[in-house]
C-alpha positions in Angstrom: 0.0 11.3 6.5 2.9 12.7 4.5 6.4 11.1 4.4 4.9 7.8 5.4 4.4 4.5 3.7 0.8 4.2 2.3 -0.4 1.7 -0.2 1.9 -0.9 -1.7 5.6 -1.4 -2.3 6.8 -2.1 -5.8 9.8 -4.3 -6.0 12.2 -4.0 -8.9 13.9 -7.4 -9.0 16.8 -6.0 -11.0 17.9 -3.8 -8.2 18.6 -4.2 -4.5 15.5 -5.1 -2.6 14.4 -2.3 -0.3 13.5 -2.9 3.3 9.9 -4.2 3.2 8.9 -2.1 6.2 10.2 1.2 7.5 11.4 0.1 11.0 10.7 3.5 12.6 7.0 3.1 12.1 5.7 -0.3 11.1 7.6 -2.1 14.0 6.7 0.6 16.6 5.9 -1.1 19.8 3.4 1.6 20.7 1.5 1.4 17.5 -1.7 -0.7 17.2 -1.4 -3.0 14.2 -4.8 -3.6 12.7 -5.0 -6.8 10.6 -8.3 -7.3 8.8 -8.7 -11.0 7.9 -6.7 -11.2 11.1 -7.2 -14.9 11.9 -6.1 -16.2 8.5 -2.7 -17.9 8.0 -1.0 -15.0 6.3 -2.1 -12.5 9.0 -0.8 -14.8 11.8 2.5 -15.1 10.0 2.6 -11.3 9.8 1.9 -11.0 13.5 4.9 -13.2 14.3 7.1 -11.3 11.8 6.1 -7.9 13.2 6.5 -9.0 16.8 10.0 -10.4 16.0 11.0 -6.9 15.0 9.5 -5.1 17.9 5.7 -4.7 17.4 3.7 -5.4 20.5 0.1 -4.4 19.9 -2.3 -6.2 17.6 -5.9 -5.9 16.7 -7.0 -8.9 14.8 -10.3 -8.6 12.9 -12.4 -11.3 11.2 -16.1 -12.0 10.7 -15.8 -15.0 13.1 -13.6 -13.4 15.7 -11.6 -15.9 17.8 -13.9 -18.7 16.6 -12.0 -18.5 13.3 -8.8 -19.6 14.9 -7.4 -23.1 14.7 -6.4 -24.5 18.1 -2.7 -24.4 17.2 -3.0 -20.7 16.1 -4.8 -19.8 19.4 -2.0 -21.5 21.3 0.6 -19.5 19.4 -1.2 -16.2 20.2 -1.5 -17.2 23.8 2.2 -17.9 24.0 2.9 -14.4 22.6 0.7 -12.8 25.2 2.7 -14.6 27.9 5.7 -12.5 26.7 3.8 -9.2 27.1 2.4 -8.9 23.6 -1.0 -7.3 23.6 -3.4 -9.0 21.2 -7.1 -8.2 20.8 -9.2 -10.5 18.6 -12.6 -9.0 17.6 -15.5 -10.0 15.4 -15.9 -7.4 12.7 -17.4 -7.1 9.2 -15.1 -4.4 7.7 -17.9 -3.5 5.2 -19.9 -2.0 8.1 -18.8 1.3 9.5 -20.4 0.6 12.8 -18.4 -2.6 13.3 -15.1 -0.7 12.6 -16.1 2.1 15.0 -16.8 -0.4 17.7 -13.5 -2.3 17.4 -11.5 1.0 17.3 -13.2 2.0 20.5 -12.5 -1.5 21.9 -8.8 -1.1 21.0 -8.5 2.2 22.8 -10.0 0.6 25.9 -7.9 -2.6 25.6 -4.6 -0.8 25.1 -5.6 2.1 27.5 -4.5 4.8 25.1 -6.8 7.7 24.2 -5.0 8.8 21.0 -3.7 5.5 19.7 -1.6 5.3 16.6 -2.5 2.7 14.0 -0.9 0.7 11.2 -3.5 -0.9 8.9 -2.8 -4.1 7.1 -5.9 -4.9 5.1 -5.9 -8.6 4.2 -9.6 -9.4 4.4 -11.2 -11.2 1.4 -14.4 -12.8 0.3 -14.5 -15.1 -2.6 -17.7 -15.7 -4.6 -16.4 -17.4 -7.8 -18.6 -17.8 -10.9 -18.1 -17.6 -14.7 -18.8 -14.2 -16.1 -22.1 -15.5 -17.6 -23.3 -16.3 -14.1 -22.1 -13.2 -12.2 -24.8 -11.0 -10.7 -24.9 -7.9 -8.6 -25.0 -9.8 -5.4 -21.9 -11.8 -6.2 -20.0 -8.7 -7.2 -21.0 -6.8 -4.1 -20.1 -9.7 -1.8 -16.5 -9.4 -3.0 -16.2 -5.6 -3.4 -17.7 -4.8 0.0 -15.0 -6.7 1.8 -11.9 -5.5 -0.1 -13.1 -2.1 -1.4 -15.7 -0.8 1.0 -13.6 -2.2 3.9 -10.5 -0.3 2.9 -12.4 2.9 2.4 -14.2 2.5 5.8 -10.9 2.2 7.7 -9.5 5.4 6.1 -12.8 7.2 6.7 -12.8 6.4 10.4 -9.2 6.6 11.4 -7.9 10.2 11.6 -5.0 10.9 9.4 -2.8 12.0 12.2 -3.3 8.6 14.0 -2.6 6.5 10.9 1.1 5.6 10.5 1.0 3.0 7.7 -1.6 1.7 5.3 -0.8 -1.6 3.5 -3.3 -3.2 1.2 -2.8 -6.9 0.3 -4.0 -7.7 -3.2 -3.1 -10.7 -5.4 -1.9 -11.5 -8.9 -5.5 -11.9 -9.8 -5.4 -8.2 -10.7 -3.0 -9.0 -13.4 -3.5 -12.6 -14.3 -7.3 -13.0 -14.3 -9.1 -16.2 -13.4 -12.2 -16.3 -15.6 -14.2 -17.4 -12.6 -12.9 -14.5 -10.4 -13.7 -11.4 -12.4 -15.3 -9.8 -9.3 -12.2 -10.6 -7.1 -9.9 -9.4 -9.9 -11.6 -6.1 -10.2 -11.5 -5.6 -6.4 -7.8 -6.1 -6.4 -7.4 -3.7 -9.4 -9.3 -1.1 -7.3 -6.9 -1.5 -4.4 -3.9 -1.2 -6.6 -5.1 2.1 -8.0 -6.4 3.3 -4.6 -3.0 2.6 -3.1 -1.4 4.5 -5.9 -3.6 7.5 -5.2 -2.9 7.4 -1.5 0.8 7.3 -2.1 0.6 10.7 -3.8 -1.1 12.5 -0.9 
């Protein structure tokens, strides 16, 4: 996994903006792009962006599967498929290793490639807002399992030689805390630091 983009990009607004994605890997038409939280608005915008630059294989994961799509979004994905874009939408709880194992197997069967290369875009979130005085273990775990356990599960199950890119999506909540989102804020802080560690590997 050396010499590849893993983690997050840091933009220095005082200098020229770098290319957001290295075109030789993130836009690779043979790579399977895994998007957790894959039926959300941001994920679907990313699918269109990546496809516009050459990406052709997508594995979209969400806890509701295709049932989580709005009719207009389903139509958009169907239109992409008419142009030869391969899109697999699967129901998956990323906090469960078994679910991820199953969808990775499904992707290999769907795309008919035994040693598939992957780019991971981890967007999945769970919100369980509450003032700190009302936070309990269950509310903390609800949020951490999706963002934290989910990220670690993917990296545990996908062999390093098959993983081309890892991109974690966190939010400004890790810096500008909402008093009712302490659990979510800490999950984002973990991803920030985890990405930093991965980038040093």
